FILUM-907107 format. One record per residue (C-alpha): residue number from 1; residue in one letter; x, y, z. Coordinates in nm, 3 decimals. Example, Ala and Ser with C-alpha at 12.3 -4.5 7.8 and 13.67 -1.06 7.14 Angstrom:
BEGIN
R  seq  type       c1       c2       c3
R    1     A    1.230   -0.450    0.780
R    2     S    1.367   -0.106    0.714
This chain:
BEGIN
R  seq  type       c1       c2       c3
R    1     M    9.705   12.826   11.229
R    2     K    9.969   12.951   10.988
R    3     N   10.182   13.043   11.287
R    4     I   10.152   12.689   11.423
R    5     L   10.245   12.544   11.083
R    6     A   10.558   12.756   11.076
R    7     Q   10.647   12.648   11.427
R    8     I   10.600   12.281   11.338
R    9     K   10.824   12.310   11.031
R   10     E   11.089   12.484   11.239
R   11     K   11.076   12.216   11.509
R   12     A   11.077   11.931   11.254
R   13     A   11.399   12.067   11.106
R   14     L   11.546   12.124   11.453
R   15     Y   11.471   11.772   11.580
R   16     K   11.550   11.585   11.259
R   17     D   11.899   11.474   11.367
R   18     E   11.773   11.355   11.705
R   19     I   11.502   11.143   11.542
R   20     I   11.749   11.003   11.289
R   21     A   11.970   10.894   11.580
R   22     I   11.675   10.726   11.753
R   23     R   11.576   10.553   11.431
R   24     R   11.930   10.423   11.378
R   25     H   11.945   10.288   11.733
R   26     I   11.614   10.104   11.692
R   27     H   11.730    9.973   11.354
R   28     Q   12.057    9.847   11.500
R   29     Y   11.882    9.665   11.785
R   30     P   11.566    9.516   11.629
R   31     E   11.329    9.290   11.819
R   32     L   11.068    9.046   11.692
R   33     S   10.693    9.067   11.747
R   34     F   10.583    9.079   12.113
R   35     E   10.949    9.073   12.221
R   36     E   11.017    9.447   12.184
R   37     Y   11.129    9.498   12.544
R   38     N   11.434    9.718   12.481
R   39     T   11.256    9.917   12.212
R   40     S   10.968    9.973   12.454
R   41     Q   11.211   10.082   12.725
R   42     L   11.370   10.332   12.483
R   43     V   11.030   10.478   12.397
R   44     C   10.945   10.516   12.767
R   45     S   11.275   10.688   12.840
R   46     K   11.212   10.938   12.560
R   47     L   10.856   11.010   12.673
R   48     E   10.992   11.075   13.023
R   49     E   11.259   11.304   12.879
R   50     Y   10.992   11.497   12.686
R   51     G   10.768   11.522   12.993
R   52     I   10.483   11.317   12.845
R   53     E   10.267   11.099   13.070
R   54     Y   10.241   10.736   12.962
R   55     Q   10.130   10.385   13.051
R   56     K   10.355   10.088   12.969
R   57     G   10.330    9.709   12.967
R   58     I   10.011    9.695   12.759
R   59     V   10.015    9.360   12.575
R   60     K   10.364    9.313   12.722
R   61     T   10.552    9.587   12.537
R   62     G   10.285    9.833   12.424
R   63     I   10.277   10.193   12.543
R   64     I   10.011   10.463   12.551
R   65     G   10.112   10.828   12.590
R   66     L    9.885   11.129   12.643
R   67     I    9.937   11.491   12.544
R   68     K    9.661   11.713   12.678
R   69     G    9.599   12.045   12.511
R   70     N    9.349   12.308   12.612
R   71     N    9.000   12.173   12.685
R   72     P    9.139   11.814   12.674
R   73     T    8.799   11.640   12.685
R   74     S    8.675   11.810   12.366
R   75     K    8.824   11.553   12.125
R   76     T    9.088   11.280   12.127
R   77     I    9.301   11.183   11.826
R   78     A    9.517   10.871   11.835
R   79     L    9.847   10.843   11.651
R   80     R    9.987   10.493   11.607
R   81     A   10.332   10.343   11.547
R   82     D   10.442    9.977   11.548
R   83     L   10.751    9.847   11.727
R   84     D   10.843    9.506   11.585
R   85     A   11.098    9.385   11.331
R   86     L   11.108    9.088   11.092
R   87     P   11.302    8.757   11.088
R   88     I   11.531    8.865   10.801
R   89     I   11.913    8.868   10.776
R   90     E   12.016    9.225   10.691
R   91     A   12.241    9.265   10.386
R   92     N   12.294    9.642   10.413
R   93     E   12.649    9.755   10.490
R   94     I   12.569   10.055   10.710
R   95     S   12.702   10.182   11.042
R   96     Y   12.373   10.097   11.213
R   97     K   12.329    9.750   11.061
R   98     S   12.134    9.506   11.278
R   99     V   12.349    9.342   11.545
R  100     H   12.085    9.076   11.600
R  101     H   12.156    8.821   11.328
R  102     G   11.839    8.713   11.153
R  103     V   11.633    9.007   11.281
R  104     M   11.588    9.328   11.080
R  105     H   11.366    9.633   11.055
R  106     A   11.282    9.556   10.693
R  107     C   10.933    9.706   10.706
R  108     G   11.013   10.049   10.845
R  109     H   10.873   10.012   11.195
R  110     D   11.192   10.176   11.323
R  111     V   11.086   10.477   11.116
R  112     H   10.729   10.468   11.248
R  113     T   10.839   10.449   11.612
R  114     S   11.109   10.716   11.593
R  115     S   10.876   10.939   11.391
R  116     L   10.600   10.918   11.651
R  117     L   10.850   11.016   11.919
R  118     G   10.938   11.321   11.710
R  119     V   10.571   11.404   11.663
R  120     A   10.517   11.364   12.037
R  121     K   10.799   11.604   12.118
R  122     I   10.664   11.867   11.878
R  123     L   10.301   11.839   11.990
R  124     N   10.390   11.841   12.358
R  125     E   10.577   12.168   12.311
R  126     L   10.273   12.312   12.129
R  127     K   10.001   12.176   12.362
R  128     N    9.893   12.526   12.461
R  129     E    9.823   12.599   12.093
R  130     F    9.548   12.340   12.035
R  131     E    9.238   12.198   12.200
R  132     G    9.185   11.831   12.273
R  133     T    9.403   11.532   12.355
R  134     I    9.661   11.341   12.151
R  135     K    9.686   10.972   12.238
R  136     L   10.014   10.809   12.132
R  137     I    9.994   10.435   12.060
R  138     F   10.322   10.245   12.041
R  139     Q   10.201    9.899   11.942
R  140     P   10.377    9.561   11.949
R  141     G   10.338    9.270   11.711
R  142     E   10.210    9.414   11.384
R  143     E   10.387    9.142   11.186
R  144     K   10.246    8.840   11.369
R  145     L    9.893    8.707   11.403
R  146     P    9.667    8.781   11.580
R  147     G    9.827    9.127   11.562
R  148     G    9.908    9.370   11.839
R  149     A    9.634    9.610   11.730
R  150     S    9.353    9.366   11.810
R  151     A    9.512    9.283   12.145
R  152     M    9.553    9.650   12.239
R  153     I    9.194    9.727   12.140
R  154     E    9.084    9.446   12.373
R  155     K    9.286    9.615   12.648
R  156     G    9.096    9.940   12.593
R  157     V    9.352   10.143   12.400
R  158     L    9.073   10.331   12.221
R  159     E    8.899   10.420   12.549
R  160     N    8.976   10.641   12.853
R  161     P    8.980   10.885   12.685
R  162     K    8.765   10.762   12.399
R  163     V    8.935   10.804   12.062
R  164     N    8.741   11.000   11.800
R  165     A    8.977   10.925   11.511
R  166     I    9.309   10.748   11.454
R  167     I    9.595   10.827   11.217
R  168     G    9.883   10.605   11.110
R  169     Q   10.152   10.610   10.847
R  170     H   10.368   10.355   10.669
R  171     V   10.689   10.392   10.473
R  172     Y   10.647   10.349   10.096
R  173     P   10.954   10.253    9.888
R  174     Q   10.774   10.327    9.560
R  175     L   10.738   10.697    9.647
R  176     E   11.015   10.957    9.641
R  177     V   11.132   11.114    9.965
R  178     G   10.944   11.434   10.040
R  179     K   10.615   11.298    9.904
R  180     V   10.319   11.130   10.073
R  181     G   10.017   10.938    9.944
R  182     F    9.652   10.900   10.044
R  183     K    9.350   10.691    9.948
R  184     S    8.998   10.728   10.087
R  185     G    8.772   10.428   10.135
R  186     M    8.880   10.068   10.093
R  187     Y    9.258   10.063   10.085
R  188     M    9.413    9.733   10.202
R  189     A    9.292    9.374   10.207
R  190     S    9.199    9.131   10.479
R  191     T    9.442    8.842   10.511
R  192     D    9.401    8.477   10.608
R  193     E    9.660    8.200   10.636
R  194     L    9.578    7.871   10.464
R  195     Y    9.716    7.535   10.577
R  196     V    9.618    7.236   10.365
R  197     T    9.711    6.870   10.411
R  198     V    9.641    6.632   10.124
R  199     Y    9.639    6.259   10.198
R  200     G    9.698    5.984    9.946
R  201     K    9.882    5.654    9.974
R  202     G   10.259    5.633    9.954
R  203     G   10.481    5.365    9.811
R  204     H   10.763    5.279    9.573
R  205     A   10.747    5.497    9.264
R  206     A   10.795    5.198    9.033
R  207     L   10.492    5.013    9.170
R  208     T   10.230    5.246    9.028
R  209     I    9.925    5.034    9.113
R  210     E   10.012    5.028    9.481
R  211     Y   10.001    5.400    9.559
R  212     N    9.781    5.705    9.514
R  213     N   10.014    6.000    9.467
R  214     P    9.909    6.295    9.692
R  215     L   10.129    6.526    9.486
R  216     L    9.896    6.480    9.190
R  217     I    9.593    6.533    9.411
R  218     A    9.752    6.849    9.550
R  219     A    9.830    6.971    9.198
R  220     A    9.469    6.916    9.094
R  221     I    9.343    7.103    9.401
R  222     L    9.569    7.400    9.331
R  223     T    9.460    7.406    8.967
R  224     E    9.089    7.402    9.055
R  225     L    9.129    7.668    9.321
R  226     N    9.317    7.889    9.077
R  227     K    9.040    7.848    8.820
R  228     A    8.773    7.934    9.073
R  229     F    8.942    8.240    9.222
R  230     M    9.228    8.377    9.014
R  231     E    9.195    8.301    8.643
R  232     S    9.026    8.625    8.536
R  233     V    9.285    8.891    8.634
R  234     P    9.664    8.847    8.675
R  235     S    9.709    9.098    8.961
R  236     Y    9.396    9.017    9.155
R  237     S    9.060    8.870    9.070
R  238     L    8.745    9.082    9.075
R  239     I    8.497    8.832    9.212
R  240     E    8.139    8.923    9.132
R  241     T    7.884    8.864    9.404
R  242     D    7.547    9.040    9.427
R  243     N    7.656    9.252    9.127
R  244     V    7.955    9.386    9.323
R  245     H    8.310    9.320    9.206
R  246     I    8.532    9.241    9.504
R  247     P    8.914    9.240    9.478
R  248     T    9.040    8.896    9.576
R  249     V    9.373    8.715    9.591
R  250     L    9.425    8.344    9.652
R  251     A    9.789    8.235    9.635
R  252     F    9.996    7.941    9.757
R  253     G   10.366    7.983    9.827
R  254     K   10.471    7.659    9.993
R  255     I   10.427    7.289    9.914
R  256     I   10.606    7.003   10.087
R  257     G   10.585    6.645    9.953
R  258     N   10.876    6.503   10.152
R  259     G   10.924    6.206    9.923
R  260     A   11.218    6.130    9.696
R  261     T   11.288    6.042    9.332
R  262     N   11.152    5.691    9.389
R  263     I   10.941    5.745    9.700
R  264     I   10.579    5.859    9.689
R  265     P   10.482    6.022   10.023
R  266     N   10.161    5.960   10.209
R  267     E   10.077    6.327   10.238
R  268     V   10.149    6.672   10.099
R  269     K   10.132    6.999   10.292
R  270     I   10.043    7.328   10.121
R  271     E   10.044    7.680   10.265
R  272     G    9.898    7.995   10.119
R  273     T    9.713    8.321   10.170
R  274     F    9.366    8.452   10.096
R  275     R    9.295    8.825   10.072
R  276     T    8.982    9.024    9.994
R  277     M    8.782    9.333   10.086
R  278     N    8.438    9.215   10.185
R  279     E    8.358    9.025   10.504
R  280     V    8.050    8.846   10.365
R  281     W    8.244    8.725   10.061
R  282     R    8.540    8.638   10.285
R  283     A    8.324    8.394   10.483
R  284     E    8.168    8.251   10.166
R  285     A    8.510    8.208   10.007
R  286     H    8.638    8.012   10.307
R  287     L    8.359    7.759   10.260
R  288     K    8.410    7.752    9.882
R  289     M    8.784    7.684    9.910
R  290     K    8.732    7.399   10.152
R  291     K    8.461    7.241    9.939
R  292     I    8.664    7.255    9.618
R  293     A    8.971    7.105    9.784
R  294     K    8.782    6.826    9.960
R  295     D    8.575    6.739    9.652
R  296     V    8.883    6.714    9.430
R  297     A    9.065    6.497    9.684
R  298     L    8.767    6.267    9.728
R  299     K    8.720    6.231    9.350
R  300     M    9.085    6.123    9.320
R  301     G    9.061    5.873    9.604
R  302     G    9.231    6.085    9.869
R  303     K    9.142    6.315   10.156
R  304     C    9.204    6.677   10.237
R  305     E    9.219    6.883   10.556
R  306     F    9.182    7.255   10.492
R  307     N    9.253    7.484   10.787
R  308     I    9.215    7.861   10.775
R  309     I    9.362    8.097   11.033
R  310     K    9.166    8.418   11.009
R  311     G    9.394    8.719   11.013
R  312     Y    9.352    9.094   10.983
R  313     P    9.033    9.250   10.843
R  314     F    9.034    9.489   10.546
R  315     L    9.158    9.842   10.607
R  316     V    8.918   10.125   10.525
R  317     N    9.017   10.490   10.535
R  318     D    8.733   10.710   10.657
R  319     E    8.652   10.957   10.381
R  320     A    8.613   11.268   10.597
R  321     T    8.920   11.196   10.810
R  322     T    9.135   11.112   10.507
R  323     T    9.019   11.414   10.307
R  324     K    9.104   11.643   10.599
R  325     A    9.447   11.478   10.637
R  326     K    9.517   11.505   10.264
R  327     L    9.428   11.875   10.261
R  328     A    9.656   11.927   10.561
R  329     A    9.935   11.747   10.371
R  330     I    9.884   11.973   10.068
R  331     D    9.902   12.273   10.300
R  332     Y   10.222   12.142   10.458
R  333     L   10.407   11.995   10.158
R  334     G   10.247   12.150    9.850
R  335     K   10.006   11.985    9.609
R  336     E   10.286   11.846    9.392
R  337     N   10.410   11.634    9.683
R  338     V   10.078   11.471    9.772
R  339     V    9.968   11.181    9.550
R  340     D    9.665   10.957    9.519
R  341     L    9.728   10.589    9.597
R  342     D    9.581   10.278    9.441
R  343     L    9.408    9.997    9.625
R  344     R    9.652    9.741    9.767
R  345     M    9.611    9.369    9.833
R  346     T    9.871    9.379   10.108
R  347     A    9.748    9.376   10.467
R  348     E    9.810    9.571   10.789
R  349     D    9.681    9.521   11.140
R  350     F    9.604    9.895   11.158
R  351     A    9.290    9.763   10.986
R  352     F    9.156    9.657   11.327
R  353     Y    9.152   10.022   11.437
R  354     S    8.986   10.127   11.111
R  355     Q    8.699    9.888   11.181
R  356     V    8.627   10.059   11.516
R  357     V    8.691   10.434   11.474
R  358     P    8.732   10.673   11.178
R  359     A    9.085   10.618   11.048
R  360     C    9.342   10.751   10.804
R  361     F    9.642   10.537   10.709
R  362     Y    9.873   10.716   10.466
R  363     R   10.210   10.649   10.301
R  364     L   10.545   10.821   10.351
R  365     G   10.784   10.843   10.058
R  366     I   11.134   10.717   10.137
R  367     K   11.288   10.640    9.795
R  368     N   11.598   10.809    9.654
R  369     D   11.724   10.652    9.333
R  370     T   12.031   10.875    9.326
R  371     K   12.140   10.727    9.659
R  372     K   12.028   10.381    9.540
R  373     I   11.769   10.365    9.817
R  374     N   11.484   10.183    9.646
R  375     S   11.461    9.830    9.785
R  376     G   11.117    9.692    9.860
R  377     L   10.961    9.618   10.196
R  378     H   11.053    9.287   10.362
R  379     T   11.381    9.263   10.170
R  380     S   11.731    9.228   10.316
R  381     T   11.847    9.555   10.155
R  382     F   11.553    9.771   10.262
R  383     N   11.652   10.119   10.382
R  384     I   11.524   10.476   10.370
R  385     D   11.640   10.824   10.277
R  386     E   11.644   10.965   10.629
R  387     N   11.534   11.307   10.505
R  388     A   11.189   11.143   10.515
R  389     L   11.198   11.172   10.893
R  390     E   11.177   11.551   10.882
R  391     T   10.875   11.522   10.652
R  392     S   10.725   11.252   10.871
R  393     I   10.739   11.421   11.210
R  394     G   10.628   11.760   11.087
R  395     L   10.345   11.637   10.869
R  396     M   10.190   11.404   11.126
R  397     A   10.200   11.678   11.389
R  398     W   10.023   11.915   11.149
R  399     V    9.768   11.650   11.044
R  400     A    9.688   11.577   11.409
R  401     I    9.631   11.943   11.497
R  402     N    9.407   11.985   11.192
R  403     E    9.205   11.678   11.287
R  404     L    9.150   11.815   11.638
R  405     K    8.991   12.125   11.486
R  406     G    8.694   11.936   11.342
């Protein structure tokens, strides 16, 4: 295996510039969720160039590739990348700046897609060196509910051949380039979208006895919900149920009254998010939120509609799969470059895969303070130190081969 590791490192260095060029092209021509037609076409053209069999048009733009090693039916490992960009106006002044105004790869999916192409090229050239099958999943629509992962699972992406484990990675602006991070067990939260409409009675602001201000009702609802869910811990609340403390976040980021200085509106709309890491509590919390909001509104003489769009489940990293991947990373990068991650209340639709098969979702360091590359995800100045691509393609190839061994 040491010989294979050396070969992978050599190939990662050799193909680095090619993968950087692919990443820059994808970054320059970003496409929104479920509209990634040109990105998908690029991926297909590269798989053809590398001599890798594939299926396209899955959930419109999704692609599945197969690399068959020796004894291909012995075990199948899936590697996943996402294709879509975000509706953000890019502020970076770079040669490969987005040419699609208002669309930007601000979450690193250009990195994930180009990286998986690099991994595919390496593994395909080494397919006589390992046993089993590598399934490549290029997935649309990670950023938009219901999520491309759930749709691709429904289309059988984890079957024919049946996937024994799945591995994914995500760029991490808080971690220096050349480093990666892992966490076994519960890692990322479920996420739900909340849409609340509060009804009162509008009127002229000066005629106080003639209206029932829905803004005040909405304020009372938000206050009571915050008390019930978020008052104990600033970062996230540890809700206790059945003697288990469950990380929970309830937050509202949008409120529209649509009145004026002297006009009280008839209704107020509120939008927010709910995140947690336990499906039983998640269902209970949905009922609790609705009851609190409706009770407060009724007590104040108004009404409340509370709609919840259920999003991604929580993401759990299988302990055995993640431990094996972490040890492979230490072997590849050195112990000093592999860190332990904390639990996160952000969400990812890779979680759908983790609910079905053993999964490992790890983080790729991309930060370089010297180059002033340190902007956060989903920001207009997000970028990466492209040296991360050499780390990315080599490490994932090595992790995949190690996972096939077990």
